[in-house]
C-alpha positions as CSV (number, residue, x, y, z in Angstrom):
1,M,96.0,118.2,104.9
2,A,98.6,115.6,106.5
3,W,101.3,114.4,104.1
4,R,99.7,110.8,105.1
5,E,96.3,112.5,103.0
6,M,98.2,113.7,100.1
7,A,100.8,110.7,99.6
8,W,97.3,108.4,99.3
9,E,94.8,111.0,98.3
10,G,92.9,109.3,95.1
11,R,94.8,106.3,95.7
12,G,91.9,104.0,96.6
13,L,91.7,104.5,100.3
14,K,88.7,105.8,101.7
15,E,90.2,107.9,104.8
16,P,93.3,109.1,106.0
17,L,95.8,106.5,107.4
18,S,96.1,106.1,111.1
19,P,99.3,106.8,112.7
20,V,99.8,102.7,113.5
21,Q,97.9,100.0,111.8
22,P,97.7,97.1,113.9
23,P,98.4,94.0,112.5
24,M,95.9,91.2,110.6
25,S,94.7,88.2,112.4
26,G,97.7,85.8,112.2
27,G,100.4,88.8,112.2
28,V,102.8,90.0,115.0
29,G,103.3,93.2,113.8
30,R,106.8,93.0,112.4
31,L,106.2,95.4,109.7
32,L,104.1,98.3,111.7
33,E,104.5,101.6,110.5
34,K,105.8,100.1,107.1
35,V,105.4,101.0,103.5
36,A,105.7,97.6,101.0
37,V,106.0,98.2,97.1
38,V,105.4,94.6,96.0
39,T,105.7,94.2,91.9
40,G,103.2,91.7,90.6
41,A,99.9,90.8,91.5
42,R,99.6,87.4,91.0
43,G,101.1,84.4,92.3
44,L,104.2,85.3,94.3
45,G,103.4,88.7,94.4
46,R,99.9,88.5,95.5
47,G,101.4,85.6,98.5
48,I,103.7,88.7,99.1
49,S,101.4,91.3,99.6
50,L,99.1,89.3,101.8
51,R,101.7,88.4,104.1
52,F,103.2,91.8,104.4
53,A,99.8,93.2,105.2
54,Q,99.3,90.4,107.8
55,E,102.4,91.8,109.6
56,G,101.2,95.2,109.6
57,A,102.7,96.8,106.5
58,R,100.8,99.1,104.2
59,V,100.9,97.5,100.5
60,A,101.5,99.7,97.3
61,V,100.5,96.7,94.7
62,C,101.5,97.2,91.5
63,D,101.3,95.3,88.4
64,F,100.9,96.1,84.5
65,S,97.5,94.3,84.9
66,L,95.7,96.8,86.9
67,K,92.7,94.0,87.1
68,D,95.0,91.6,89.1
69,A,96.3,94.7,91.3
70,E,93.0,95.9,92.4
71,A,91.8,92.1,93.3
72,T,95.1,91.5,94.9
73,A,94.0,95.0,96.8
74,R,90.7,94.0,97.7
75,M,92.2,90.6,99.4
76,I,94.3,92.8,101.6
77,E,91.3,95.1,102.4
78,Q,88.6,92.4,103.2
79,Q,91.4,90.9,105.4
80,G,91.9,94.1,107.3
81,G,94.9,95.6,106.1
82,V,95.5,98.9,104.0
83,A,96.6,99.0,100.3
84,M,97.0,100.9,97.3
85,V,96.7,100.3,93.6
86,R,99.3,101.3,91.0
87,P,99.5,100.3,87.5
88,S,102.9,99.9,87.3
89,W,106.2,100.3,89.4
90,H,107.2,103.7,87.9
91,D,104.7,105.6,90.4
92,A,105.0,103.0,93.2
93,L,109.0,104.1,93.3
94,F,108.0,107.4,92.9
95,F,105.9,107.0,96.0
96,L,108.3,105.2,97.8
97,L,110.7,107.6,97.2
98,F,108.7,110.4,98.3
99,H,107.6,108.5,101.7
100,I,111.8,107.7,102.3
101,L,112.5,111.4,101.7
102,Y,109.7,113.1,103.7
103,S,110.4,111.1,106.8
104,I,114.2,112.0,106.4
105,I,113.3,115.4,106.1
106,F,110.5,116.2,108.6
């Protein structure tokens, strides 16, 4: 199993990540092949998550309210983006560190 599949397995994605995700409509792709971890799924956090996804980033949406995080992720996916939901920032930080370390080592 590829590392991309392992890192996102069981985190709401239905299929493995493609190597490069095209930006959503309106974006120019400034964040292609990047992972954004956004804490807060309402207000500014939701707006930032949507904008990052629009620019091509894969977004980890983190909030203490799982309901709000899922709603924001659903919005991103409906617009063609890739999102992952985490109930708190602790898990998202671990995922980000894993992603960084893996890219450095391999």
